[in-house]
N, C-alpha and C positions, 0 to 999 in steps of 0.2 A: 460861664452861667454858673456852674457848680462851683468855681470860687468864690462868686458873689453870694451865693448861699450859704457857703461854709462860713466864711470869714466875716460877712456883713450881716448875716440874720442868725445864724445857728451859735457863733462864737457870743456875741452879747447876750443873747438867751441863757446860755451856760453859765457865762460870768454872773448874770442875773440870778439864776438859781443858787450858784453855789456861795454868793454873798448872803442871800436870804438865809440861806439854810445855817450858814456859820453864825448868824446873827442870833438865828432862831433856836439855834441849839447851845448857843452861849460858848462858842468855841474860840471867838475871837475876843482880843481884849481893847482892839482900837478898830471899830467898824468902820468909823472915817477913812481911815487911812487904809482901810481893806477898800472900801468902795473907791478910794483915789487910784490906789494900783490897779483895780480891775479896771478901771476907765483908762490907765495907762498901757495896759495891756493891749485893748481895743484898738487905740489910737497907733501904737508902735508897729501893729502887725498891719492896720489897714493903710496907714498914711506915710509912713516911712519906706525910703528905699531899701533894696537888700544890700547894703553895703556891708563889709564886716562887722564895722563898728555898729552899726544899727543893729544888726541881727544879735549881737551880744548884749545890746540895749533890750531889746524885746524880751531876750531869756533871762536878764537882770528883773524886769518889771513883773514877769511870770513869776519868779522865784520869790519875790516879796509879798505878791499876792498870796501865792501858796504858804508861805510862811505865816501870814497874818490869819488867813481863812481856815487853818489847821485843819484841812480835810483831803481826804484821799483823792476824792473825786475831782481834784486838780489834774490827777493823770490823763484824763481826756484834753485838758488844755496844753499838756506837754505833747500829746499826739499830733494835736492840731499844727501846732508849731511845726513838729517833725514833717508831717504831711507838706506843710507850707515849704520849709526847706528843701524834700526831698524832689518836689515838682519843679523847683527852680534849679538844683544841681545837675551837673553834667559829666560828675566825678564819683563814681560807686564807692569807692575808699573814703572818701569825704563822706558820702553819706552813711556809713556805718559807724563813721567818727562822730558825726552827730547823733545818731542814735543812742549810741552809748554814753555821750555826755549827758544828753538830756535825762535819761534814766539815771544815770549816776546822780546828777543834781537831785532829781525829784526824790531818790531814796534818801539821800542828806538832809535834805528838807524835811522829809516825812519822819527821818530818825529824830527831830528837834520836837516832836509833840507827840511821837508814838514811842513807846516801849521797844529796845534793842534785844531781841531774843532769835533763837534759831528760826521761827518763822518768819518774822521780819526779815532776815537774810535769803531765804529760799524765795520769798516773795519778790525781793530784789532782781535775785537772778532770774527768776521766771519773767520780771517785767523787761528786762536787758533781751531776753533770748526772745521775747514776742516783739519787742521792737526790732530785732535783725529781721525777722521773719517778714513783719511791714514792711522792712525796706527791700528785702529780694522781691516781694510781692508786687511793689509799686514799680521796681526797676523792669519787672516782667513785663507789666501793663504798660511802661514807658517804650520799651523796645518793641513789642508788639504796634504799638502805635505810630514809632519812628518807621518800621518797616511798611505799615499802611500809608504813612504820609508821604514814603518815597515812592512808594508804586504810585500813589495818586498823581505824585509829582512828573513822575515818569508818563504815567498814561495820560496827563494834562498836556505833557510835551509832545507825545506822538499823534496827539489828536490836531495839534497845532502846525506839526511837520510832516512831511512827504517820507515815505519809509525809504525809497529808494535813496533819494539825494541829499534827505536832511533837511531841507530849504522848507520854508513857509509854505504851508498849502494854499488853496485859492482862498478859503475865506480868513482865514489869519492875515495875509496879504492885502485883502481889502479892508480890514480893520486897520492893518498898518497905514496904508494909502490914506484912510480918514485921516488918522493922527497927524501924518506928516502935513496933510493938507490945512490942518489948524494951525500948524507953526508957519506956513507961507506956501509959495508956489513951489512946484515940483515937476521932473521931466518924468515920464514912462517909456520904457523900451520893452518891447515883447519880441522875443523870438521865436521862431514856429520851426521844429524840424520836419520837414516833409519828407514823404514816403517810408516813416518810422516801420511800417510792415514789410516794406521791401527789403529795408535793411535787415530786419527780423529773418526773414525768409531767405536772403541770401549770405547771411555770414553768423544768423543766430542770435537767441534772446541776449545771450553773454556779452556779444559786441556791441549791441545797440545800448543794452545798460550801461555798461562801461563808458560808452561815447556820452551819454547822458548826465553820468556822474563827473565824469572829466569837466564838461562844460560847467556843472554846477560848481566844481571845486574852483575853476578859474574866474567864475563871477562873483564867489563869495571872497576871493582872494581880493578882487578889485573894488566891490562895492559893498562888503559885508552882508553877514548873514540873515541882519534884521530888514536888508533892503531888498533881497533876491527872494523869488517864490519861483516853486514848479507851478505855475501857471494851469496848465492842463498836462494830458498825457504826453505831449509832444510840445509843450510850451513853457518858455521860462519869462518871468517878468521882473524887470529891475525898476523901483522908484527911487528917485534921488533929490532932495533939496538943491536949489540951485538961485544964484544971486544974478549971473549973468548967462543969459541965453546962449550967445554966441560962444563964448568961451566954454561952456559946458559941452557944446557940440564939439568943439575942437578936441577937447580933452577925452570925451567917452566914446564917440566914433571910431577912433582908431582901434581903442581897445575892443571893440564889439567885432570890427572886421579881422585883427588877429585872431579871436577866437573862433570865429567863422572857418579861416582858414586852416588852423590848427585841427579843425572837426572834418575834415575834406570828405569823410565817407558818409557825413550826415549832409543832407540838402537843407541848409538853413537858410531862411529869411527872416529878415526883421523890419519893423517900423517901431516910429518913436513919435512923441507929441508932447509939448510943453502945456500945462493947465491954464496958465494966464488968464485966471480968473475964474474957470469953467470946474464944474463940480467932478468928481472922481470918475461916475457914471459917463459923464461926456468926454472926458480924457480918454476914458477905455473905450468907448464908441468910435471915437476918431482914429484910435491906432488900429482897433480891430477892421474897419473899414479899408484903412490902407492895406493891411494883411490880405484881405479877402480881394483886392483889385490885383495885387501882386499875386496870388495864388490863381485867380481867374485868368490872367496872362499866361501864366504857366500851363494852365490846364488847357488852354485854346492852342498854345503851341504844341505840346503833346498830342492832342486829339490831331492837329495838322501833321503832325509829323507820323502817327500810326495811319492817316488816312491816306497819305502818298506812300506810305511803306505796303498798305494793303491794296492799295491802287496797283502800284508796281507789281506785287507778287501775282495778282489777277493779269494784267497785261503779259507779263512772263509767261504764265500758265497757258493764256489764250494764243500766245504767239507760239508756244512750244508745241501746242496741240494743233494749231493751223499747219504751220511746217510739217509736221508729221502726216497730216491728212494729203496735204497738196504734194507732199514728196511722192506718194503712191503712184496717182496718176501722170506726174511729170515723168517717173521712171518707167511707167508702160510706153508713153508716146515716146521716148527716148530711145527704147528698145526697137519699137516699130519702124523708126525713122534709122536705125543703124541696120536694120534687116534691109530695109529699102536701098538704103545707100550700097550695102553688098550688091545687089541685084540689079545695079545700076538704074533705080527707080522704073524698073519695067513693070513690077507687078504692085506699084503705088495704090491702085485702086482697091486691091485686097484689105489694105491696112487703113484707109481713108474713112471709113465709117468708125473704127474702133479708136482711131487718133480723135476725130471729132466728139465722138461721147465721152472720151477722157477730158478733153478740152472745155465740154461742156460743163462736165463735173467740177472741173477747177474753178469755173465760173459763178457755178452754184454755190460751192463751199465759200467763194470770196462775197458772194450777194448777202449770204446767212451771217457771214461773219461781220461785215458791215451794220447789217439788221440787227444783229446781237449786241454790237457795242454802241451804236447809236439810234435806239429807237425813236421814231417820229411819233407823238403823240399831239399832231396839230390838229386833228378833226374832232375835237372832244364835244360831245352833244348828248342831250338826254335822249336815250333810247329806251323803248321796250326790249326787255331782253329775249323775248321771244320772238321778235325780229331777226336776232342774230342766229338764232337756233334756225329758224326757218331758212335763212339764207344759206347757212352752212348746209344744212339738209337737200337744199337744192343744189348743191353743188357735187355733193358726196352721195346722195340718194341712188342715182344710176347705178354707180359702184357697189353700193352695200347691196341692192336689188340683184345686179350681175354675179355676184358672190353667192347667192341664195340666203344671205343672212335676213333674220328676222328684227324688224324695226319696233321699238315701243316708244312711244312720247307721252310724257305725263305733265301737262301744262296746269297752272294754276287757274282757278276760275277767274280771278283779275288780274289785270295786267301787271307785272312789277317793272319799274323802271331804275335803270343806271345812267351815270353821264361817262360816256366812254367813247372810244373813237372805233365806231362800229368794224370797219375793216380790220383792225388788228384783232378785235375780239372773234371774230368770224375767221380770222387766220389760225388763231388758237384753237376754235373747235375744229374747224377741217383737218388740224393736226391730230387731234385726239381721236377723231374718226378713223383717219387713216392707221395711227397705233391699234386702234381696237380690231380693224379688219387683220391686220397684219398678225395680231394676238392670236387669232383664231383659225386653226390649220383646217377645223371642219367647219360645217354650216353651224352656225352660234346665233345668237341673241345678243343684239345691241339696244341698250336703253338710255332715254333721256329724261331727266326729271328736274323740273324749275320748280323751285319754293323759295319763299321770304321767311327769315328769322329774324326777330329784333331789329337793327338797323342794316342787315345785309340780303343780298339776293343769291341763292345758290345755284350751281348748275351742277347735277350729278350724270355723268357719262359711264356705263357699266357694259362690261363684256362678259362674255362667256368663254373666256382665252383659257390658259394654261397659267396665268398668274406669272408671279416673279418672285426669286428669291429676296431674302432680306439686306443682301448684299447689293443687289442690282436696285433694290427700292431707296436705298441710302444714296445711291450714286446717280440716279434718276436724271437729275437736274444738272448735274454737272456737264459743263461743255464738253463736246467732244467724246462723250461716253455713249455707246449704244451696242445693243447686242444683235442688230441686222447687219446682214453681209454688205448690204450695199448702204448703208444708212452713214451719215455725216456726223449725227452725235449734237447737232446744233437745234433740231425741231423741238425738245422738250425745253431746251436752256431759254430758246427765244420766246416761247410759250410761257415759261415761269417769270420770265422778266417782264414780258408785255404784261401780265397779270397784276405783278408788284408795281408796275409804274401806275398802274390805274388806282393804287391803293388796296389791292386785294389779296388774297392770297389761293395758291393751287398745292393740292397734296393728292396721295395716294391714301384714302380714307378704307379702303379694305384690298386685301388682294390673298387669294388661294388658288389652288388647283382648278376651283370652278369657276374662276374669274377674278377681274380688278374693277374696282369703283375709283375713278377720277372725281374730284370735287373742285369746283372754282368757287370763290365767294368774291362778292363786288359789293361797293357800299351802296345802299339803295340811295335813289334820287326822288326827289318830289316829282308827282306825277306830271305830264304835259297838260295843260289848259286845254278845254275844248278837244279832249281827245274822248 
């Protein structure tokens, strides 16, 4: 834009002013030749190419015009020519040579119509010095512009490429894909490095990053940097033109398999598709759907593995706990039988009640264990939760009264309904009532409160016992954990599991030396019609 203004607008205006002034001041003896020389200057600068011969022709036309006009104002024309040469020059020394040459020619022509004296010689030296300063200034500007252009080029390149691998980023790859599509059909491959976070955690970020860079180098070596992209944080994409689909598969797939084998610490899956007339978006969607199905299969297998491991772990813990609990009564029974054997079974009647008690204890442990491992919710019906509490109180009320405890029951104004196996929920409540009684050494108070909130029905059962520690609270629902001397440690575990199987939750909402509050939440159900 600046060049057009300088050479196509300002230059002819300046030539016109100098020509008019020379004629008006009667400095020229050949006005027509001068005008023709001015036109030649304009045409040579704007129409001719920048070969060495043509540059010398431009300078020659300028000298003729200057000589015919006999005006020092032509100095500006020499400077314009110098600027034109400097903007196209890549050699600084050559630029200084051009400056001295033009100023020298200008001075020689000036001496043909001006008096040669000390002043004119000093003016010549000043003009040459000024031209050298102009050269230096233009070169400074050019160097700054070059630095700016280089930085802009690097910035543009960084915007197009991934910082870690140097490959095209997602957006540039999409542009490249569209370009390839314009030329014909193409194949698309996407590699996905699964569990990259796991690799980062196990081996560190450097190991994972080096693995990604190594894959990028191999892909670039086989497919070229213009066709490979870091498609996402853990994905690479390759696009390639093809003529024969089968031949392309035979050539490319072994390369991909080799790269995957050499990156064994990265769990890599891949999928590919050929465009076959489809748009890039459709082709990409096809490949991504294939990858999703592969990932889904991997996730399902992994979940199955974790589930199996957790199941085996739980079974192991239960078996260990069960073995420990059964070993104690069996040891007692063994001891009594050894004593009876030593006395020829004469006093067997003394040990019989204790042996039977221990056998009963083993039987109860086995029953509770079976109930814990395979709960049966076969009698699911919609019930009013109050009926469960009433049933549990009918079972435990006598014992509560016999121990002298106060019972406070708070029922809601309107019935609340849940879909439950009533016997199982009654079992849970009876278990909580027993625990509440055991927790109070002195005469205390047991409270029961029923209320509804949002889509849940809540039962709060409180006591005024001594409470429990945080450690006990954390382990309370674990199988075989108990603080009682004669407890099996399965009662609360079974209760907790029954509530969970009903889609609810059971937790200790408050505990302190003043007592404990258990809360059971069960999903609310629609009321029973005609009730």
